[in-house]
PyMOL Python script that loads the backbone (N, CA, C, O; Angstrom):
from pymol import cmd

cmd.read_pdbstr("""\
ATOM      1  N   MET A   1       0.851  -1.176   0.000  1.00  0.00           N
ATOM      2  CA  MET A   1       0.000   0.000   0.000  1.00  0.00           C
ATOM      3  C   MET A   1       0.895   1.236   0.000  1.00  0.00           C
ATOM      4  O   MET A   1       1.875   1.327   0.739  1.00  0.00           O
ATOM      5  N   GLN A   2       0.524   2.164  -0.842  1.00  0.00           N
ATOM      6  CA  GLN A   2       1.301   3.392  -0.975  1.00  0.00           C
ATOM      7  C   GLN A   2       0.439   4.559  -0.515  1.00  0.00           C
ATOM      8  O   GLN A   2      -0.712   4.682  -0.933  1.00  0.00           O
ATOM      9  N   GLN A   3       0.987   5.422   0.346  1.00  0.00           N
ATOM     10  CA  GLN A   3       0.282   6.626   0.771  1.00  0.00           C
ATOM     11  C   GLN A   3       0.986   7.840   0.186  1.00  0.00           C
ATOM     12  O   GLN A   3       2.214   7.917   0.155  1.00  0.00           O
ATOM     13  N   ILE A   4       0.174   8.790  -0.278  1.00  0.00           N
ATOM     14  CA  ILE A   4       0.729   9.965  -0.935  1.00  0.00           C
ATOM     15  C   ILE A   4      -0.183  11.159  -0.648  1.00  0.00           C
ATOM     16  O   ILE A   4      -1.395  10.998  -0.510  1.00  0.00           O
ATOM     17  N   THR A   5       0.394  12.339  -0.562  1.00  0.00           N
ATOM     18  CA  THR A   5      -0.407  13.540  -0.300  1.00  0.00           C
ATOM     19  C   THR A   5      -1.140  13.981  -1.560  1.00  0.00           C
ATOM     20  O   THR A   5      -0.795  13.576  -2.670  1.00  0.00           O
ATOM     21  N   ILE A   6      -2.154  14.813  -1.371  1.00  0.00           N
ATOM     22  CA  ILE A   6      -2.923  15.315  -2.515  1.00  0.00           C
ATOM     23  C   ILE A   6      -2.031  16.081  -3.479  1.00  0.00           C
ATOM     24  O   ILE A   6      -2.145  15.918  -4.694  1.00  0.00           O
ATOM     25  N   ASP A   7      -1.145  16.913  -2.948  1.00  0.00           N
ATOM     26  CA  ASP A   7      -0.255  17.703  -3.808  1.00  0.00           C
ATOM     27  C   ASP A   7       0.644  16.801  -4.655  1.00  0.00           C
ATOM     28  O   ASP A   7       0.803  17.023  -5.856  1.00  0.00           O
ATOM     29  N   ALA A   8       1.226  15.793  -4.026  1.00  0.00           N
ATOM     30  CA  ALA A   8       2.092  14.876  -4.762  1.00  0.00           C
ATOM     31  C   ALA A   8       1.276  14.038  -5.744  1.00  0.00           C
ATOM     32  O   ALA A   8       1.741  13.739  -6.844  1.00  0.00           O
ATOM     33  N   ALA A   9       0.068  13.662  -5.353  1.00  0.00           N
ATOM     34  CA  ALA A   9      -0.781  12.862  -6.233  1.00  0.00           C
ATOM     35  C   ALA A   9      -1.156  13.632  -7.491  1.00  0.00           C
ATOM     36  O   ALA A   9      -1.213  13.055  -8.577  1.00  0.00           O
ATOM     37  N   SER A  10      -1.413  14.931  -7.355  1.00  0.00           N
ATOM     38  CA  SER A  10      -1.781  15.719  -8.529  1.00  0.00           C
ATOM     39  C   SER A  10      -0.623  15.818  -9.519  1.00  0.00           C
ATOM     40  O   SER A  10      -0.851  15.938 -10.723  1.00  0.00           O
ATOM     41  N   GLN A  11       0.606  15.768  -9.032  1.00  0.00           N
ATOM     42  CA  GLN A  11       1.773  15.843  -9.909  1.00  0.00           C
ATOM     43  C   GLN A  11       2.092  14.491 -10.556  1.00  0.00           C
ATOM     44  O   GLN A  11       2.708  14.444 -11.621  1.00  0.00           O
ATOM     45  N   HIS A  12       1.676  13.395  -9.916  1.00  0.00           N
ATOM     46  CA  HIS A  12       2.036  12.056 -10.398  1.00  0.00           C
ATOM     47  C   HIS A  12       0.798  11.194 -10.649  1.00  0.00           C
ATOM     48  O   HIS A  12       0.844   9.976 -10.476  1.00  0.00           O
ATOM     49  N   LEU A  13      -0.292  11.814 -11.049  1.00  0.00           N
ATOM     50  CA  LEU A  13      -1.548  11.084 -11.206  1.00  0.00           C
ATOM     51  C   LEU A  13      -1.432   9.948 -12.221  1.00  0.00           C
ATOM     52  O   LEU A  13      -1.949   8.857 -11.980  1.00  0.00           O
ATOM     53  N   HIS A  14      -0.776  10.181 -13.331  1.00  0.00           N
ATOM     54  CA  HIS A  14      -0.649   9.153 -14.352  1.00  0.00           C
ATOM     55  C   HIS A  14       0.056   7.909 -13.794  1.00  0.00           C
ATOM     56  O   HIS A  14      -0.395   6.785 -14.015  1.00  0.00           O
ATOM     57  N   GLU A  15       1.146   8.112 -13.081  1.00  0.00           N
ATOM     58  CA  GLU A  15       1.880   6.985 -12.513  1.00  0.00           C
ATOM     59  C   GLU A  15       1.047   6.261 -11.453  1.00  0.00           C
ATOM     60  O   GLU A  15       1.094   5.035 -11.354  1.00  0.00           O
ATOM     61  N   LEU A  16       0.291   7.016 -10.667  1.00  0.00           N
ATOM     62  CA  LEU A  16      -0.544   6.411  -9.631  1.00  0.00           C
ATOM     63  C   LEU A  16      -1.659   5.568 -10.247  1.00  0.00           C
ATOM     64  O   LEU A  16      -1.991   4.497  -9.738  1.00  0.00           O
ATOM     65  N   ILE A  17      -2.225   6.051 -11.326  1.00  0.00           N
ATOM     66  CA  ILE A  17      -3.273   5.287 -12.013  1.00  0.00           C
ATOM     67  C   ILE A  17      -2.694   3.986 -12.552  1.00  0.00           C
ATOM     68  O   ILE A  17      -3.322   2.936 -12.418  1.00  0.00           O
ATOM     69  N   GLU A  18      -1.542   4.032 -13.142  1.00  0.00           N
ATOM     70  CA  GLU A  18      -0.899   2.821 -13.655  1.00  0.00           C
ATOM     71  C   GLU A  18      -0.611   1.837 -12.523  1.00  0.00           C
ATOM     72  O   GLU A  18      -0.808   0.631 -12.676  1.00  0.00           O
ATOM     73  N   ALA A  19      -0.148   2.352 -11.398  1.00  0.00           N
ATOM     74  CA  ALA A  19       0.137   1.474 -10.253  1.00  0.00           C
ATOM     75  C   ALA A  19      -1.145   0.816  -9.741  1.00  0.00           C
ATOM     76  O   ALA A  19      -1.140  -0.366  -9.396  1.00  0.00           O
ATOM     77  N   ALA A  20      -2.238   1.572  -9.692  1.00  0.00           N
ATOM     78  CA  ALA A  20      -3.514   1.017  -9.233  1.00  0.00           C
ATOM     79  C   ALA A  20      -4.024  -0.042 -10.202  1.00  0.00           C
ATOM     80  O   ALA A  20      -4.543  -1.074  -9.776  1.00  0.00           O
ATOM     81  N   ILE A  21      -3.881   0.204 -11.492  1.00  0.00           N
ATOM     82  CA  ILE A  21      -4.299  -0.777 -12.493  1.00  0.00           C
ATOM     83  C   ILE A  21      -3.511  -2.075 -12.331  1.00  0.00           C
ATOM     84  O   ILE A  21      -4.040  -3.163 -12.560  1.00  0.00           O
ATOM     85  N   ASN A  22      -2.260  -1.956 -11.941  1.00  0.00           N
ATOM     86  CA  ASN A  22      -1.413  -3.136 -11.746  1.00  0.00           C
ATOM     87  C   ASN A  22      -1.630  -3.794 -10.386  1.00  0.00           C
ATOM     88  O   ASN A  22      -0.894  -4.711 -10.020  1.00  0.00           O
ATOM     89  N   GLY A  23      -2.628  -3.338  -9.635  1.00  0.00           N
ATOM     90  CA  GLY A  23      -2.991  -4.007  -8.396  1.00  0.00           C
ATOM     91  C   GLY A  23      -2.501  -3.364  -7.120  1.00  0.00           C
ATOM     92  O   GLY A  23      -2.801  -3.862  -6.035  1.00  0.00           O
ATOM     93  N   GLU A  24      -1.758  -2.276  -7.209  1.00  0.00           N
ATOM     94  CA  GLU A  24      -1.270  -1.626  -5.996  1.00  0.00           C
ATOM     95  C   GLU A  24      -2.366  -0.755  -5.389  1.00  0.00           C
ATOM     96  O   GLU A  24      -3.104  -0.089  -6.114  1.00  0.00           O
ATOM     97  N   GLU A  25      -2.473  -0.760  -4.076  1.00  0.00           N
ATOM     98  CA  GLU A  25      -3.457   0.074  -3.388  1.00  0.00           C
ATOM     99  C   GLU A  25      -2.830   1.427  -3.106  1.00  0.00           C
ATOM    100  O   GLU A  25      -1.760   1.505  -2.503  1.00  0.00           O
ATOM    101  N   ILE A  26      -3.493   2.494  -3.542  1.00  0.00           N
ATOM    102  CA  ILE A  26      -2.984   3.851  -3.380  1.00  0.00           C
ATOM    103  C   ILE A  26      -3.932   4.612  -2.456  1.00  0.00           C
ATOM    104  O   ILE A  26      -5.132   4.692  -2.721  1.00  0.00           O
ATOM    105  N   ILE A  27      -3.396   5.168  -1.379  1.00  0.00           N
ATOM    106  CA  ILE A  27      -4.178   5.985  -0.455  1.00  0.00           C
ATOM    107  C   ILE A  27      -3.691   7.426  -0.586  1.00  0.00           C
ATOM    108  O   ILE A  27      -2.499   7.699  -0.447  1.00  0.00           O
ATOM    109  N   ILE A  28      -4.614   8.341  -0.852  1.00  0.00           N
ATOM    110  CA  ILE A  28      -4.278   9.764  -0.951  1.00  0.00           C
ATOM    111  C   ILE A  28      -4.693  10.430   0.357  1.00  0.00           C
ATOM    112  O   ILE A  28      -5.815  10.256   0.834  1.00  0.00           O
ATOM    113  N   THR A  29      -3.771  11.189   0.921  1.00  0.00           N
ATOM    114  CA  THR A  29      -4.016  11.792   2.229  1.00  0.00           C
ATOM    115  C   THR A  29      -4.135  13.308   2.138  1.00  0.00           C
ATOM    116  O   THR A  29      -3.594  13.940   1.231  1.00  0.00           O
ATOM    117  N   LYS A  30      -4.861  13.873   3.105  1.00  0.00           N
ATOM    118  CA  LYS A  30      -4.983  15.328   3.254  1.00  0.00           C
ATOM    119  C   LYS A  30      -4.833  15.611   4.735  1.00  0.00           C
ATOM    120  O   LYS A  30      -5.552  15.046   5.559  1.00  0.00           O
ATOM    121  N   ASP A  31      -3.901  16.482   5.071  1.00  0.00           N
ATOM    122  CA  ASP A  31      -3.591  16.795   6.467  1.00  0.00           C
ATOM    123  C   ASP A  31      -3.271  15.526   7.252  1.00  0.00           C
ATOM    124  O   ASP A  31      -3.707  15.352   8.390  1.00  0.00           O
ATOM    125  N   GLU A  32      -2.508  14.654   6.623  1.00  0.00           N
ATOM    126  CA  GLU A  32      -2.037  13.395   7.203  1.00  0.00           C
ATOM    127  C   GLU A  32      -3.167  12.421   7.549  1.00  0.00           C
ATOM    128  O   GLU A  32      -2.968  11.499   8.340  1.00  0.00           O
ATOM    129  N   GLN A  33      -4.342  12.618   6.966  1.00  0.00           N
ATOM    130  CA  GLN A  33      -5.477  11.721   7.156  1.00  0.00           C
ATOM    131  C   GLN A  33      -5.850  11.104   5.802  1.00  0.00           C
ATOM    132  O   GLN A  33      -5.922  11.827   4.808  1.00  0.00           O
ATOM    133  N   PRO A  34      -6.086   9.801   5.739  1.00  0.00           N
ATOM    134  CA  PRO A  34      -6.488   9.184   4.473  1.00  0.00           C
ATOM    135  C   PRO A  34      -7.873   9.662   4.050  1.00  0.00           C
ATOM    136  O   PRO A  34      -8.811   9.648   4.847  1.00  0.00           O
ATOM    137  N   VAL A  35      -7.997  10.088   2.785  1.00  0.00           N
ATOM    138  CA  VAL A  35      -9.279  10.591   2.292  1.00  0.00           C
ATOM    139  C   VAL A  35      -9.757   9.871   1.038  1.00  0.00           C
ATOM    140  O   VAL A  35     -10.961   9.806   0.785  1.00  0.00           O
ATOM    141  N   ILE A  36      -8.835   9.329   0.251  1.00  0.00           N
ATOM    142  CA  ILE A  36      -9.199   8.683  -1.011  1.00  0.00           C
ATOM    143  C   ILE A  36      -8.419   7.381  -1.148  1.00  0.00           C
ATOM    144  O   ILE A  36      -7.236   7.307  -0.813  1.00  0.00           O
ATOM    145  N   LYS A  37      -9.104   6.358  -1.646  1.00  0.00           N
ATOM    146  CA  LYS A  37      -8.448   5.087  -1.963  1.00  0.00           C
ATOM    147  C   LYS A  37      -8.568   4.895  -3.471  1.00  0.00           C
ATOM    148  O   LYS A  37      -9.673   4.851  -4.012  1.00  0.00           O
ATOM    149  N   LEU A  38      -7.452   4.784  -4.131  1.00  0.00           N
ATOM    150  CA  LEU A  38      -7.416   4.646  -5.578  1.00  0.00           C
ATOM    151  C   LEU A  38      -7.327   3.170  -5.929  1.00  0.00           C
ATOM    152  O   LEU A  38      -6.335   2.504  -5.631  1.00  0.00           O
ATOM    153  N   THR A  39      -8.381   2.667  -6.569  1.00  0.00           N
ATOM    154  CA  THR A  39      -8.424   1.263  -6.979  1.00  0.00           C
ATOM    155  C   THR A  39      -8.952   1.185  -8.406  1.00  0.00           C
ATOM    156  O   THR A  39      -9.694   2.068  -8.837  1.00  0.00           O
ATOM    157  N   PRO A  40      -8.584   0.148  -9.142  1.00  0.00           N
ATOM    158  CA  PRO A  40      -9.058   0.034 -10.520  1.00  0.00           C
ATOM    159  C   PRO A  40     -10.513  -0.418 -10.576  1.00  0.00           C
ATOM    160  O   PRO A  40     -10.982  -1.138  -9.694  1.00  0.00           O
ATOM    161  N   VAL A  41     -11.216   0.006 -11.611  1.00  0.00           N
ATOM    162  CA  VAL A  41     -12.590  -0.417 -11.851  1.00  0.00           C
ATOM    163  C   VAL A  41     -12.590  -1.727 -12.622  1.00  0.00           C
ATOM    164  O   VAL A  41     -13.564  -2.478 -12.571  1.00  0.00           O
ATOM    165  N   ILE A  42     -11.531  -2.002 -13.319  1.00  0.00           N
ATOM    166  CA  ILE A  42     -11.423  -3.207 -14.138  1.00  0.00           C
ATOM    167  C   ILE A  42     -11.543  -4.415 -13.222  1.00  0.00           C
ATOM    168  O   ILE A  42     -10.792  -4.557 -12.256  1.00  0.00           O
ATOM    169  N   SER A  43     -12.491  -5.275 -13.538  1.00  0.00           N
ATOM    170  CA  SER A  43     -12.693  -6.454 -12.705  1.00  0.00           C
ATOM    171  C   SER A  43     -11.684  -7.540 -13.060  1.00  0.00           C
ATOM    172  O   SER A  43     -11.060  -7.524 -14.120  1.00  0.00           O
ATOM    173  N   GLU A  44     -11.550  -8.477 -12.139  1.00  0.00           N
ATOM    174  CA  GLU A  44     -10.645  -9.591 -12.385  1.00  0.00           C
ATOM    175  C   GLU A  44     -11.212 -10.466 -13.495  1.00  0.00           C
ATOM    176  O   GLU A  44     -12.405 -10.411 -13.793  1.00  0.00           O
ATOM    177  N   LYS A  45     -10.366 -11.255 -14.091  1.00  0.00           N
ATOM    178  CA  LYS A  45     -10.815 -12.149 -15.149  1.00  0.00           C
ATOM    179  C   LYS A  45     -11.849 -13.106 -14.582  1.00  0.00           C
ATOM    180  O   LYS A  45     -11.702 -13.628 -13.476  1.00  0.00           O
ATOM    181  N   LYS A  46     -12.890 -13.323 -15.358  1.00  0.00           N
ATOM    182  CA  LYS A  46     -13.934 -14.238 -14.924  1.00  0.00           C
ATOM    183  C   LYS A  46     -13.433 -15.669 -15.023  1.00  0.00           C
ATOM    184  O   LYS A  46     -12.781 -16.061 -15.991  1.00  0.00           O
ATOM    185  N   ARG A  47     -13.757 -16.426 -14.001  1.00  0.00           N
ATOM    186  CA  ARG A  47     -13.404 -17.835 -14.030  1.00  0.00           C
ATOM    187  C   ARG A  47     -14.443 -18.595 -14.819  1.00  0.00           C
ATOM    188  O   ARG A  47     -15.621 -18.237 -14.816  1.00  0.00           O
ATOM    189  N   SER A  48     -14.015 -19.627 -15.486  1.00  0.00           N
ATOM    190  CA  SER A  48     -14.947 -20.502 -16.182  1.00  0.00           C
ATOM    191  C   SER A  48     -15.739 -21.272 -15.138  1.00  0.00           C
ATOM    192  O   SER A  48     -15.209 -21.624 -14.084  1.00  0.00           O
ATOM    193  N   PRO A  49     -17.011 -21.534 -15.430  1.00  0.00           N
ATOM    194  CA  PRO A  49     -17.791 -22.309 -14.470  1.00  0.00           C
ATOM    195  C   PRO A  49     -17.181 -23.699 -14.283  1.00  0.00           C
ATOM    196  O   PRO A  49     -16.697 -24.316 -15.232  1.00  0.00           O
ATOM    197  N   LEU A  50     -17.215 -24.158 -13.082  1.00  0.00           N
ATOM    198  CA  LEU A  50     -16.671 -25.459 -12.757  1.00  0.00           C
ATOM    199  C   LEU A  50     -17.701 -26.525 -13.081  1.00  0.00           C
ATOM    200  O   LEU A  50     -18.825 -26.463 -12.584  1.00  0.00           O
ATOM    201  N   PHE A  51     -17.344 -27.499 -13.900  1.00  0.00           N
ATOM    202  CA  PHE A  51     -18.264 -28.541 -14.316  1.00  0.00           C
ATOM    203  C   PHE A  51     -18.807 -29.262 -13.087  1.00  0.00           C
ATOM    204  O   PHE A  51     -18.048 -29.741 -12.244  1.00  0.00           O
ATOM    205  N   GLY A  52     -20.139 -29.332 -13.001  1.00  0.00           N
ATOM    206  CA  GLY A  52     -20.789 -30.031 -11.898  1.00  0.00           C
ATOM    207  C   GLY A  52     -20.995 -29.185 -10.663  1.00  0.00           C
ATOM    208  O   GLY A  52     -21.466 -29.698  -9.648  1.00  0.00           O
ATOM    209  N   SER A  53     -20.657 -27.899 -10.711  1.00  0.00           N
ATOM    210  CA  SER A  53     -20.760 -27.064  -9.511  1.00  0.00           C
ATOM    211  C   SER A  53     -22.202 -26.779  -9.106  1.00  0.00           C
ATOM    212  O   SER A  53     -22.442 -26.386  -7.965  1.00  0.00           O
ATOM    213  N   ALA A  54     -23.171 -26.964 -10.006  1.00  0.00           N
ATOM    214  CA  ALA A  54     -24.579 -26.724  -9.676  1.00  0.00           C
ATOM    215  C   ALA A  54     -25.313 -28.025  -9.353  1.00  0.00           C
ATOM    216  O   ALA A  54     -26.540 -28.034  -9.249  1.00  0.00           O
ATOM    217  N   LYS A  55     -24.586 -29.099  -9.197  1.00  0.00           N
ATOM    218  CA  LYS A  55     -25.209 -30.397  -8.933  1.00  0.00           C
ATOM    219  C   LYS A  55     -26.040 -30.322  -7.654  1.00  0.00           C
ATOM    220  O   LYS A  55     -25.558 -29.889  -6.607  1.00  0.00           O
ATOM    221  N   GLY A  56     -27.290 -30.750  -7.762  1.00  0.00           N
ATOM    222  CA  GLY A  56     -28.179 -30.758  -6.609  1.00  0.00           C
ATOM    223  C   GLY A  56     -28.963 -29.468  -6.411  1.00  0.00           C
ATOM    224  O   GLY A  56     -29.832 -29.411  -5.541  1.00  0.00           O
ATOM    225  N   LEU A  57     -28.682 -28.438  -7.190  1.00  0.00           N
ATOM    226  CA  LEU A  57     -29.386 -27.164  -7.042  1.00  0.00           C
ATOM    227  C   LEU A  57     -30.690 -27.130  -7.833  1.00  0.00           C
ATOM    228  O   LEU A  57     -31.584 -26.343  -7.521  1.00  0.00           O
ATOM    229  N   ILE A  58     -30.803 -27.971  -8.843  1.00  0.00           N
ATOM    230  CA  ILE A  58     -31.984 -27.970  -9.706  1.00  0.00           C
ATOM    231  C   ILE A  58     -32.669 -29.326  -9.591  1.00  0.00           C
ATOM    232  O   ILE A  58     -32.036 -30.374  -9.720  1.00  0.00           O
ATOM    233  N   THR A  59     -33.970 -29.282  -9.348  1.00  0.00           N
ATOM    234  CA  THR A  59     -34.731 -30.530  -9.286  1.00  0.00           C
ATOM    235  C   THR A  59     -35.916 -30.433 -10.240  1.00  0.00           C
ATOM    236  O   THR A  59     -36.452 -29.350 -10.477  1.00  0.00           O
ATOM    237  N   ILE A  60     -36.318 -31.586 -10.783  1.00  0.00           N
ATOM    238  CA  ILE A  60     -37.465 -31.661 -11.677  1.00  0.00           C
ATOM    239  C   ILE A  60     -38.464 -32.610 -11.031  1.00  0.00           C
ATOM    240  O   ILE A  60     -38.123 -33.737 -10.671  1.00  0.00           O
ATOM    241  N   THR A  61     -39.687 -32.151 -10.891  1.00  0.00           N
ATOM    242  CA  THR A  61     -40.706 -32.976 -10.253  1.00  0.00           C
ATOM    243  C   THR A  61     -41.128 -34.121 -11.172  1.00  0.00           C
ATOM    244  O   THR A  61     -40.897 -34.090 -12.381  1.00  0.00           O
ATOM    245  N   ASP A  62     -41.753 -35.131 -10.565  1.00  0.00           N
ATOM    246  CA  ASP A  62     -42.181 -36.299 -11.333  1.00  0.00           C
ATOM    247  C   ASP A  62     -43.263 -35.961 -12.353  1.00  0.00           C
ATOM    248  O   ASP A  62     -43.355 -36.611 -13.395  1.00  0.00           O
ATOM    249  N   ASN A  63     -44.080 -34.953 -12.065  1.00  0.00           N
ATOM    250  CA  ASN A  63     -45.173 -34.589 -12.975  1.00  0.00           C
ATOM    251  C   ASN A  63     -44.783 -33.470 -13.943  1.00  0.00           C
ATOM    252  O   ASN A  63     -45.660 -32.762 -14.439  1.00  0.00           O
ATOM    253  N   PHE A  64     -43.529 -33.301 -14.213  1.00  0.00           N
ATOM    254  CA  PHE A  64     -43.044 -32.217 -15.074  1.00  0.00           C
ATOM    255  C   PHE A  64     -43.668 -32.256 -16.470  1.00  0.00           C
ATOM    256  O   PHE A  64     -44.015 -31.209 -17.016  1.00  0.00           O
ATOM    257  N   ASP A  65     -43.815 -33.447 -17.054  1.00  0.00           N
ATOM    258  CA  ASP A  65     -44.319 -33.588 -18.424  1.00  0.00           C
ATOM    259  C   ASP A  65     -45.839 -33.637 -18.522  1.00  0.00           C
ATOM    260  O   ASP A  65     -46.380 -33.654 -19.628  1.00  0.00           O
ATOM    261  N   GLU A  66     -46.528 -33.660 -17.409  1.00  0.00           N
ATOM    262  CA  GLU A  66     -47.989 -33.744 -17.447  1.00  0.00           C
ATOM    263  C   GLU A  66     -48.583 -32.405 -17.885  1.00  0.00           C
ATOM    264  O   GLU A  66     -48.010 -31.351 -17.608  1.00  0.00           O
ATOM    265  N   PRO A  67     -49.737 -32.445 -18.571  1.00  0.00           N
ATOM    266  CA  PRO A  67     -50.366 -31.191 -19.012  1.00  0.00           C
ATOM    267  C   PRO A  67     -50.808 -30.337 -17.821  1.00  0.00           C
ATOM    268  O   PRO A  67     -51.179 -30.863 -16.772  1.00  0.00           O
ATOM    269  N   LEU A  68     -50.765 -29.043 -17.995  1.00  0.00           N
ATOM    270  CA  LEU A  68     -51.197 -28.112 -16.953  1.00  0.00           C
ATOM    271  C   LEU A  68     -52.712 -28.012 -16.935  1.00  0.00           C
ATOM    272  O   LEU A  68     -53.356 -28.038 -17.984  1.00  0.00           O
ATOM    273  N   GLU A  69     -53.277 -27.898 -15.742  1.00  0.00           N
ATOM    274  CA  GLU A  69     -54.733 -27.808 -15.607  1.00  0.00           C
ATOM    275  C   GLU A  69     -55.279 -26.572 -16.312  1.00  0.00           C
ATOM    276  O   GLU A  69     -56.380 -26.621 -16.861  1.00  0.00           O
ATOM    277  N   GLU A  70     -54.551 -25.486 -16.312  1.00  0.00           N
ATOM    278  CA  GLU A  70     -55.017 -24.239 -16.913  1.00  0.00           C
ATOM    279  C   GLU A  70     -55.206 -24.351 -18.424  1.00  0.00           C
ATOM    280  O   GLU A  70     -55.926 -23.547 -19.016  1.00  0.00           O
ATOM    281  N   PHE A  71     -54.563 -25.343 -19.059  1.00  0.00           N
ATOM    282  CA  PHE A  71     -54.639 -25.474 -20.508  1.00  0.00           C
ATOM    283  C   PHE A  71     -55.559 -26.615 -20.963  1.00  0.00           C
ATOM    284  O   PHE A  71     -55.530 -26.993 -22.134  1.00  0.00           O
ATOM    285  N   GLN A  72     -56.355 -27.154 -20.076  1.00  0.00           N
ATOM    286  CA  GLN A  72     -57.265 -28.257 -20.425  1.00  0.00           C
ATOM    287  C   GLN A  72     -58.239 -27.832 -21.516  1.00  0.00           C
ATOM    288  O   GLN A  72     -58.596 -28.652 -22.363  1.00  0.00           O
ATOM    289  N   ASP A  73     -58.681 -26.574 -21.523  1.00  0.00           N
ATOM    290  CA  ASP A  73     -59.623 -26.092 -22.525  1.00  0.00           C
ATOM    291  C   ASP A  73     -59.019 -26.086 -23.929  1.00  0.00           C
ATOM    292  O   ASP A  73     -59.760 -26.146 -24.911  1.00  0.00           O
ATOM    293  N   TYR A  74     -57.722 -26.015 -24.044  1.00  0.00           N
ATOM    294  CA  TYR A  74     -57.056 -25.921 -25.345  1.00  0.00           C
ATOM    295  C   TYR A  74     -56.627 -27.279 -25.895  1.00  0.00           C
ATOM    296  O   TYR A  74     -56.089 -27.352 -27.001  1.00  0.00           O
ATOM    297  N   MET A  75     -56.851 -28.335 -25.156  1.00  0.00           N
ATOM    298  CA  MET A  75     -56.385 -29.659 -25.581  1.00  0.00           C
ATOM    299  C   MET A  75     -57.513 -30.463 -26.172  1.00  0.00           C
ATOM    300  O   MET A  75     -57.307 -31.604 -26.585  1.00  0.00           O
TER     301      MET A  75
END
""", "prot")
cmd.dss("prot")
cmd.show_as("cartoon", "prot")
cmd.util.cbc("prot")
cmd.orient("prot")
């Protein structure tokens, strides 16, 4: 984690943005108090779904294929 004053941050903003994009945490201080945390908006790479990870989450009832009562008039 890097801490830097507002004055220094304004002079080195480009470098600070690059450091944040590369994963470094940047804290900008005012009067020796932390006021801003500079972090990237870019999200981490999405992981591929793990095969079988949803096992047991979905169930199908025994009467799934039976006609619905609401549609009896149309059959």
